[in-house]
Phi, psi and omega in degrees: 000129178281174179293135187255327184221127176237170177223160179224140175220159173244137188221153179078207180292142178287157181213137176301132184107346177301321180294325176296323178292317177300314180302316181295317179299312183298311186287327176292316178299314180297320181291341178266008177084015179266158164269144182233125175257140171262129181259126182276140171060047173062216182294339175302325180296327176288322180294330184251006183053041182264087184228165175220140178284130184261147172227183183302321183281343178299333185244018174291142173058036175242351185297334184262001186261149176276183182069205178214126181293341178271355184064165182215160180194160169261144189234094177302324181296323181292334182281048177210158180300322180293320180295317178297318181295320178297317179297318179295317178298319180293324175301315179296321179298323182271002178076021180281118182260352178196148184229133174251124184248119179256115183175206182249200184304315180299320178295324181289327175298321176296320178296321177298315181295321178293322177299317179295335178273005173104005179250109182300130183229150172227134179261146175235125186285108177236098179198136184289340187286344184059040187251024175268113191300326186282349186236133179283353181210138177237149181298129179105341185296313183296318180296316180299317179297317181293324176296313179299317179300315180297318181294320179290323175302319178293319180295327181303325182302313180284327176299315180292321181298328184254006184052048183257174166248126176253123177257115189244124175265128174246167182288161182139077186295313179244359192224129183264015185297317179298314181298314183298308184289320177295318180301317177296316185294331182260003180070037180297144178285331179214148179227123179250126182227156182292340184278346185235131176293152180217156177232119186299321180297311183286314191272343181236297188300309183291323178295319178298315181295321179294309182295328175295323181292340179251022168109355180282139185237348178221156191219143172240129174236127181252129185234127172287141183300337180270008183280000178057049180214086182306124189291330178296317179291321180297317179301318178296318181293322178298314180296320181292322185272337184243342184079003180270127179303129187228144180227146178255141176226127176254114183289325172061215192286356173302334180289342179276341189263181175094166180291131182294148177290169177305315184297317180296323179294318183290312181297319179299320179295316179298314184292319178298318178299313182297322181297317179295319181296325176298314179296320180298328179276003179083015180263144179210179185055043181240153171241127174285142183211170173243128176224126181053039178067014177247146178277123181227186176210156182226157169298136184301314181300316177298316182297319182292339181268352183290138173285144180270135180268140173248140184281083182294329179295318179295324178296319178294323175299317179301318179297319185290323188264001187269356180290000000 
């Protein structure tokens, strides 16, 4: 007898493309003869048995929408042995034979714990930060970068009009990928990321003074939120050390919203499909990932232990072309 009923939830921070992944999971599951439950508000939905039976029409017209139709939340109660056991018991009570978890590292730890409690789980990487070590790409990353790029492009107009320096903080708590790629795309003079050491005198003040001496009159600096460099203070220090009027802008949660890009919709669809097929094959405790532009999967425990790579070559390119 094959698996009869699966469930899908979204957990942690929302990311554009999560709805495309949910849609893919639901329709792939239904086409394989399974029943599919949608779990509301992440692991909280398992603790409270807050689910809804999904059908083909449940996921109509959501592939292009941001956020998550299943809602999301972080669950302190689930982060305990008692919480995991209650969630597993409730899964058995609801007839859930497999669970697909769309989220980040914290969500995958929950999936690993639930698997150990007897509920087969598969993780799908949905996070704008692109900080899942086992996967070169995560759902929501492309949309977030394009949103940040558009916002900085708009900001450039006023920066140029006033001959200012704009210091822009983008998301990326532990990962500088959004900052690095956005910085290159908008022609930022400097990019600060948590993976690379920096010296304000060398990397900002002197570079600004040099480029100013050869005719540059306005400046964009992109800072990852995890770079440990508060942008309000940095803007003040730049103005004090260079005499150039400087302003700080924090893009914040606008980067999480909006309609997902084509790439996020397609990758989310591929990953959701692969996740269902893993459960159908009797596999669990897996994370779906992208490697060399191909959809693959890893053991969750192995995936959580992998070191994350930062594209140092791309960072050096950014330094060379930003003068």
